[in-house]
C-alpha positions, 0 to 999 in steps of 0.5 A, a space after each residue: 437349732 442346727 442350720 446348714 449353709 452349703 459352700 457356694 464355691 471351693 477349690 484346692 491349690 498346690 505349690 508343687 510340680 509333676 516329677 515326671 514331666 515337670 509340669 508346674 501345679 502352681 498356676 493350675 486350677 482344680 476348682 471342678 474336682 470332686 475332692 479338696 486335697 489338703 496334703 503334704 507330698 514328700 520326695 526322697 524323704 524330704 518335703 516336696 510341696 504342700 496343698 491348701 483348700 479354699 471354701 466360700 459360703 457367700 450365698 443367699 443362705 448366709 445373707 438370711 442368717 446374717 439378717 436373722 442375727 441382726 433382727 434377733 431371731 438368732 441369738 448367740 450363734 456358734 458357727 462350725 466348718 464341716 468337711 467330710 474326708 473321702 478316704 479315711 485315715 491312711 497316710 496320716 500321722 497319729 496327731 496333727 492340727 488343721 487351721 482355717 483363716 479368713 481370706 483377704 481377697 476375692 477369688 474365682 473357683 475356676 474350670 479346671 481339674 487335676 487330670 486335665 491335659 493340657 492343664 487348665 489355669 482358668 481360676 484360682 491357683 497357688 499363684 493367682 486368685 484369677 486367671 482367664 484367657 485374654 486377660 492378665 492374671 491377678 496374683 495373690 498379694 499382701 497388704 503392701 502389694 507384694 506377692 503372697 502365694 498360697 492365698 492371701 489371708 488374715 492372721 492373728 489370734 482372733 482370725 485363726 480357727 483350728 482343730 487338733 486330731 489324735 487317732 480319730 476321724 479326720 472329718 472336720 468340725 471346726 469352731 469358726 465363730 470368731 471369723 464369721 462374727 468378723 464377717 457379719 460385723 464388717 459387712 459382706 465385702 469382708 467375706 471372701 471365704 476360708 483357707 484351710 491348711 496344716 497349722 504352723 510348722 506342721 505344714 512344712 516339717 518332716 515329722 507330720 505327714 498327711 494326705 487329706 481328701 475332703 468331698 467338695 461341692 462338686 461331689 454327688 454325695 450328701 457330704 458337701 462342705 458346709 457351715 453349720 450354725 447352732 443356736 438355742 431357739 427352744 421355748 422353755 417347758 415351764 410356767 405359762 408356756 405349758 398352759 393346762 398341760 401336766 408334766 409327764 412322769 419321768 420316774 418309774 413310768 413307761 412312756 411313748 411318744 407320737 407326732 401330730 400333723 407330721 407330713 410326708 414331705 415339706 418344701 425347702 422354703 418351709 420353717 416347720 413346727 414339728 409337734 410331739 406328744 408324750 403319754 404313758 404307754 399303759 393308762 391305769 383304769 379308775 372308777 368314778 361317778 364324775 365326768 372324766 376330762 382329758 388333760 395332755 402331758 408335756 415333757 419337762 424342761 431339760 428332759 427331751 431332745 431330738 435328732 434327725 438322721 438321713 435314712 439312706 446313709 444312716 448319717 446323723 444330720 442333726 445330733 442330740 445336743 444342747 441345741 436340740 432341746 424340746 420346746 413347749 406351748 399350751 398344745 404340746 411339745 415341739 421343735 422348729 426346723 428350717 428345711 432349706 438346710 437339708 438336701 432335697 429329694 431325700 428321706 429323713 427320720 426324727 428320733 427323740 431322747 428322754 432323760 429320766 429322773 434316775 439318769 437313764 436315757 431312752 432313744 425313741 426311733 419309731 419311724 417318724 419320717 419325712 422328705 424334703 422337696 425342691 
């Protein structure tokens, strides 16, 4: 199972200032920008300032996952931060590393944008975690009460997640399992979101340069930041699970797949059991004087998996992986998918992959489509 929790708030913060008019960005809020900027700005060949991104997933979906982990409905989950770069790899060094840390204090997304004139200071910034008219600004602070500009976060080996990049897509797929496990074990008050920045000395050295721009939750695209939860929920296609079904031949056979009970649309609140039935493309005729009985087939354990693709963009929402193995019961193969992790009012298609005994893998893309409605 792949399940998605979309960010409830996000913003980026800057330690710099405008070289034309001197306006400081350190107390400026960019919470309503459609882009999250994680970058290093240089001036006269020297580092001028850096920026960081803040992302929170503290919402009803996160609470639901937490309860499912406690109840045992979700076992051994892994958690991944997913961010999508908006402008590609220009202005990037060949090799760089990003790091994420759990924030130790709450913060407000704010109402500002980078282009606001005059600048807006309502909400989070490099210096403040909250600053609204009529009230005193609330600065970031360390555990001892001293100022900690740039976002107060928890450090240490178990509280740092990272991802290294080398001449590859700048999209982020970072394993943050240790951080999320800390949140779940410490209660909801511990979850203040993540801070994303360049790792270690790369944030301040002059040999690493990058201008990363990720889509924020304000984007009008499907590429909002999300926390992806992955766990193996499949029921093995072995023993009593298969009932009277017979294993499909996975050697020297031409097989086809079809789906039973696939509907045109599903509600966001549904947990759907998608059923898939395999059979040989050509049935060999036999002659007998006895009554024929029909026995269904099932895809053997480890031989079948599924993927889900956004039709309009071609973006793979759920890839073939160790977390998308086919399940089986006495009726047919199947897989279960929670619909509230999908963007509503979009069309998706299901694809299947079969791995044969000779190692050949075949992809089945046969127009199995559905949409999700709110």
